[in-house]
C-alpha positions in Angstrom: 117.6 76.2 138.0 116.9 75.8 134.6 113.0 76.8 134.5 114.0 79.4 136.0 116.3 80.8 133.7 113.9 79.9 130.6 111.3 81.6 132.2 112.8 84.4 132.5 113.9 84.3 128.8 110.0 83.6 127.5 109.5 86.7 129.8 111.7 88.8 128.2 111.2 87.5 124.6 107.1 87.7 125.4 107.6 91.7 126.7 109.7 92.5 123.9 107.3 90.9 121.2 104.4 93.2 123.3 106.1 95.8 122.8 107.0 95.8 119.0 103.4 95.0 118.2 102.3 98.0 120.5 104.5 100.0 117.9 103.4 97.8 115.0 100.1 98.9 116.2 100.2 102.4 116.5 101.7 102.7 113.0 98.8 101.3 111.4 96.8 103.5 113.4 99.1 106.7 112.3 98.6 105.8 108.7 94.9 105.2 108.8 94.9 108.9 110.3 97.4 110.1 107.2 99.8 110.4 109.3 102.6 108.8 106.6 106.1 107.8 107.1 108.9 106.1 105.2 110.3 102.7 105.5 113.3 104.4 107.1 111.6 107.0 109.1 109.6 104.1 110.6 112.0 101.5 111.6 114.3 104.7 113.1 111.3 105.4 115.1 110.5 101.4 116.4 114.2 101.2 117.2 114.4 104.8 119.0 111.4 103.8 121.3 112.5 100.3 121.6 115.7 101.5 123.5 114.1 103.7 125.8 111.7 100.4 126.5 114.0 97.6 127.1 
């Protein structure tokens, strides 16, 4: 049973990390395209998007 719980937990964590890195990649693409945000705006955008993903 513990293996199932650990696998589920690992999967959720992996999905969350992949979502975060996807958003960070998008942020880098935005910066390269000249669309820049302040750090506060960037973190707000990431938090909002992650709420909708999880």
